[in-house]
C-alpha positions as CSV (number, residue, x, y, z in Angstrom):
1,M,-6.5,-13.3,-0.9
2,P,-3.8,-15.7,0.4
3,G,-4.0,-19.2,-1.1
4,P,-3.7,-21.7,1.7
5,C,-7.2,-21.2,3.0
6,R,-9.7,-22.9,0.8
7,G,-12.7,-23.0,3.1
8,R,-14.0,-21.7,6.4
9,G,-12.6,-23.0,9.6
10,I,-9.2,-24.4,10.3
11,V,-7.0,-25.6,7.4
12,D,-3.6,-27.0,7.8
13,V,-1.0,-25.4,5.6
14,T,2.0,-27.1,4.0
15,A,4.5,-25.6,6.4
16,G,2.8,-27.2,9.3
17,G,1.1,-24.1,10.6
18,T,-2.6,-23.2,10.7
19,C,-4.9,-21.0,8.6
20,L,-8.1,-19.6,10.1
21,N,-10.5,-18.5,7.4
22,Y,-13.6,-16.5,8.4
23,W,-14.1,-14.7,5.1
24,K,-17.7,-13.6,4.6
25,A,-18.8,-15.4,7.8
26,G,-21.2,-12.7,8.9
27,L,-19.1,-11.9,12.1
28,G,-19.8,-9.0,14.3
29,S,-17.0,-10.0,16.6
30,V,-14.0,-12.4,16.4
31,P,-14.7,-15.8,17.9
32,P,-12.8,-16.0,21.2
33,E,-11.1,-19.2,20.3
34,V,-9.2,-17.4,17.6
35,W,-7.0,-15.7,20.2
36,E,-6.1,-19.2,21.6
37,R,-4.6,-20.4,18.3
38,L,-1.0,-19.3,18.9
39,D,0.1,-21.5,16.0
40,C,-2.0,-19.5,13.5
41,E,0.1,-18.3,10.5
42,V,-2.7,-17.0,8.3
43,L,-5.8,-15.2,9.7
44,I,-8.6,-14.1,7.3
45,L,-11.4,-12.0,8.7
46,A,-12.2,-10.1,5.6
47,D,-15.7,-9.1,4.5
48,N,-17.4,-9.2,7.9
49,R,-19.0,-6.6,10.2
50,L,-16.2,-6.2,12.6
51,T,-15.9,-2.8,14.3
52,E,-13.1,-3.5,16.7
53,L,-10.4,-5.9,17.6
54,P,-9.2,-6.8,21.2
55,P,-5.6,-6.3,22.4
56,A,-5.4,-10.2,22.2
57,L,-4.5,-9.7,18.6
58,G,-0.9,-9.3,19.8
59,R,-0.8,-12.9,21.1
60,L,-0.8,-14.4,17.6
61,R,2.9,-14.0,17.0
62,A,3.1,-16.8,14.5
63,L,1.0,-14.8,12.0
64,H,2.7,-14.0,8.7
65,T,-0.5,-12.9,6.9
66,L,-3.5,-11.0,8.3
67,D,-6.5,-10.0,6.2
68,L,-8.9,-7.5,7.9
69,G,-10.2,-5.9,4.7
70,H,-13.8,-4.9,4.0
71,N,-15.0,-4.5,7.6
72,A,-16.1,-1.5,9.7
73,L,-13.1,-1.2,11.9
74,T,-12.6,2.2,13.4
75,R,-9.3,1.4,15.1
76,I,-6.5,-1.1,15.1
77,P,-5.0,-1.9,18.6
78,E,-1.5,-0.8,19.3
79,E,-0.7,-4.5,20.1
80,I,-0.4,-5.1,16.4
81,G,3.2,-4.1,16.9
82,E,3.8,-7.2,19.0
83,L,3.5,-9.2,15.8
84,A,6.7,-7.7,14.3
85,A,8.7,-10.9,14.4
86,G,6.2,-13.0,12.4
87,L,4.1,-10.6,10.3
88,T,6.3,-10.6,7.3
89,R,4.1,-11.2,4.3
90,Y,0.7,-9.5,4.0
91,L,-1.4,-7.1,6.0
92,Y,-4.8,-6.0,4.6
93,L,-6.5,-3.1,6.3
94,H,-8.3,-1.7,3.3
95,D,-11.9,-0.6,3.1
96,N,-12.6,0.0,6.8
97,R,-13.4,3.2,8.7
98,L,-10.0,3.9,10.1
99,A,-9.3,7.6,10.8
100,S,-5.8,6.9,11.9
101,L,-3.2,4.1,12.1
102,P,-1.6,3.1,15.3
103,E,2.1,3.9,15.9
104,G,2.5,0.2,16.7
105,L,1.9,-0.5,13.1
106,C,5.3,1.0,12.2
107,A,7.0,-1.6,14.4
108,L,6.3,-4.1,11.6
109,E,9.7,-3.6,10.1
110,R,9.7,-6.9,8.2
111,L,6.3,-6.7,6.6
112,G,6.4,-6.9,2.8
113,Y,2.9,-5.8,1.7
114,L,0.5,-3.3,3.3
115,N,-2.9,-2.1,2.0
116,V,-4.6,0.7,4.0
117,G,-6.6,2.1,1.1
118,G,-10.3,3.0,1.3
119,N,-10.0,4.5,4.8
120,P,-10.6,8.1,5.8
121,L,-7.0,8.4,7.1
122,G,-6.0,11.9,6.0
123,R,-2.4,11.1,6.8
124,L,0.1,8.2,7.2
125,P,2.2,7.8,10.4
126,E,5.3,9.9,10.6
127,A,7.2,6.8,11.6
128,L,6.2,5.0,8.3
129,G,9.8,4.9,7.2
130,A,10.6,2.3,10.0
131,M,8.7,-0.3,7.9
132,G,11.8,-0.9,5.9
133,G,10.7,-4.4,4.6
134,L,7.8,-3.0,2.5
135,V,7.9,-4.0,-1.1
136,E,4.4,-2.9,-1.9
137,L,2.4,-0.1,-0.3
138,R,-1.2,0.7,-1.2
139,A,-2.9,3.8,0.2
140,Q,-5.5,4.7,-2.5
141,N,-8.6,6.7,-1.6
142,A,-7.3,7.5,1.9
143,G,-7.8,11.3,2.0
144,L,-4.1,11.9,1.9
145,T,-2.9,15.5,1.2
146,E,0.8,14.7,1.7
147,L,3.2,11.9,2.5
148,P,5.6,11.8,5.4
149,A,9.2,12.5,4.4
150,S,10.2,9.3,6.2
151,A,8.6,7.3,3.3
152,G,11.9,7.9,1.5
153,R,13.4,5.3,3.8
154,L,11.3,2.5,2.3
155,V,14.2,1.7,0.0
156,R,13.0,-1.8,-0.8
157,L,9.7,-0.5,-2.2
158,R,8.8,-1.7,-5.7
159,E,5.2,-0.6,-6.0
160,L,3.5,2.5,-4.5
161,W,-0.2,3.0,-5.1
162,L,-1.6,6.5,-4.1
163,G,-4.5,7.1,-6.4
164,G,-7.7,8.9,-5.4
165,N,-6.1,11.2,-2.8
166,A,-5.5,14.9,-2.8
167,L,-1.7,15.0,-3.2
168,T,-0.2,18.2,-4.7
169,G,3.3,16.8,-4.6
170,L,5.7,14.2,-3.2
171,P,8.5,14.8,-0.7
172,A,11.9,15.1,-2.2
173,A,13.0,12.3,0.1
174,L,11.1,9.8,-2.1
175,G,13.9,10.2,-4.7
176,A,15.8,7.6,-2.6
177,L,13.3,4.9,-3.7
178,G,15.7,3.5,-6.2
179,E,13.9,0.1,-6.4
180,L,10.5,1.5,-7.3
181,R,9.0,-0.1,-10.5
182,E,5.4,1.0,-10.4
183,L,3.9,4.3,-9.2
184,E,0.2,5.0,-9.2
185,L,-0.8,8.6,-8.7
186,R,-4.1,8.7,-10.5
187,G,-6.8,11.1,-9.5
188,N,-4.8,13.5,-7.3
189,A,-4.2,17.3,-7.6
190,L,-0.6,17.3,-8.9
191,P,0.3,20.4,-10.9
192,R,3.5,18.9,-12.3
193,V,5.4,15.6,-12.4
194,P,7.1,15.3,-9.0
195,E,10.8,15.9,-9.2
196,A,11.5,12.9,-6.9
197,L,10.8,10.6,-9.8
198,R,13.9,11.8,-11.6
199,T,16.2,9.6,-9.5
200,M,14.1,6.4,-9.8
201,P,16.0,4.5,-12.5
202,L,13.9,1.3,-12.4
203,L,10.5,2.9,-12.8
204,R,8.6,1.0,-15.5
205,R,5.0,2.3,-15.2
206,I,3.8,5.7,-14.0
207,D,0.0,6.4,-13.8
208,L,-0.7,10.2,-13.6
209,R,-4.2,10.1,-15.0
210,G,-6.6,12.8,-13.8
211,N,-4.2,15.3,-12.3
212,R,-3.5,19.0,-13.2
213,I,-0.4,18.6,-15.2
214,G,0.1,20.9,-18.2
215,E,3.6,20.1,-19.3
216,L,6.3,17.5,-18.8
217,P,9.8,18.1,-17.6
218,A,12.5,17.2,-20.2
219,W,14.2,14.8,-17.8
220,I,11.3,12.3,-17.9
221,A,12.4,11.2,-21.3
222,G,15.6,10.1,-19.8
223,L,14.1,7.6,-17.3
224,P,15.9,4.5,-18.5
225,S,13.4,1.8,-17.6
226,L,10.1,3.6,-18.4
227,E,7.7,1.4,-20.4
228,K,4.3,3.1,-19.8
229,L,3.3,6.6,-18.9
230,D,-0.4,7.4,-18.5
231,L,-1.2,11.1,-18.8
232,R,-4.9,10.9,-19.7
233,W,-7.2,13.6,-18.3
234,N,-4.4,16.1,-18.0
235,A,-3.5,19.0,-20.3
236,V,-0.3,17.6,-21.7
237,S,0.0,18.0,-25.5
238,D,0.3,14.8,-27.5
239,T,3.1,16.4,-29.5
240,A,5.1,17.7,-26.5
241,E,8.8,17.0,-27.0
242,P,9.2,14.6,-24.0
243,V,6.1,12.6,-25.2
244,V,7.6,12.3,-28.7
245,A,11.0,11.3,-27.3
246,L,9.5,8.7,-25.0
247,R,7.6,7.1,-27.8
248,E,10.6,7.0,-30.0
249,A,12.4,5.1,-27.2
250,G,9.6,2.5,-27.2
251,C,7.6,3.8,-24.2
252,V,3.8,3.7,-24.4
253,V,2.5,7.2,-23.6
254,L,-1.2,7.8,-23.2
255,T,-2.4,11.4,-23.5
């Protein structure tokens, strides 16, 4: 959770803006006065009982951080796209009841961190690639069966968390994610290591636990930055040549 808010209510932050902190406040709806605080930079509404948000959300254009995690939201208003100029740091939408994400979300092209995990989404927006500012994307336990090819345009991405879905592969376009350092694919249905990883030279950690992988491609031993590869709960042999080669190169391989 963002640091500036230390207690409930209004807290001035060092940059001169305002933080509104309603974490665990038992809210069933957002207090109307929130939508009048046009100077608000950080809004925390996590761990309440919110089921919806009004279009007035789009008025808070000074926001750089918005935490809506752990509520009962079934939809996010399209007006969230009106926050594009300011919402550059964090957006938490995890652990709600969202069956889809608004297209307006993809207008947040400067946003750095997005967490949509723990929602019954089934898919991510086709326009996801427009969010070119993303450095970290978390979409665990979201019922995903595939990723949109446009995700390959998220060229600033350093961390991608996709565990607990039903993925059987990754689009070839993800091979363009040359800045990716950490990839979490635990608990999916992958029959093999996705070929897209082959062109990710900065990958340090890959989590493939609990998939359906029976063997490793020879090229994985050539990933120059790989420090840890977790293959537990797959059928990969501990003595497979790529496993031995990676360990000899100093990589921690768990089988």
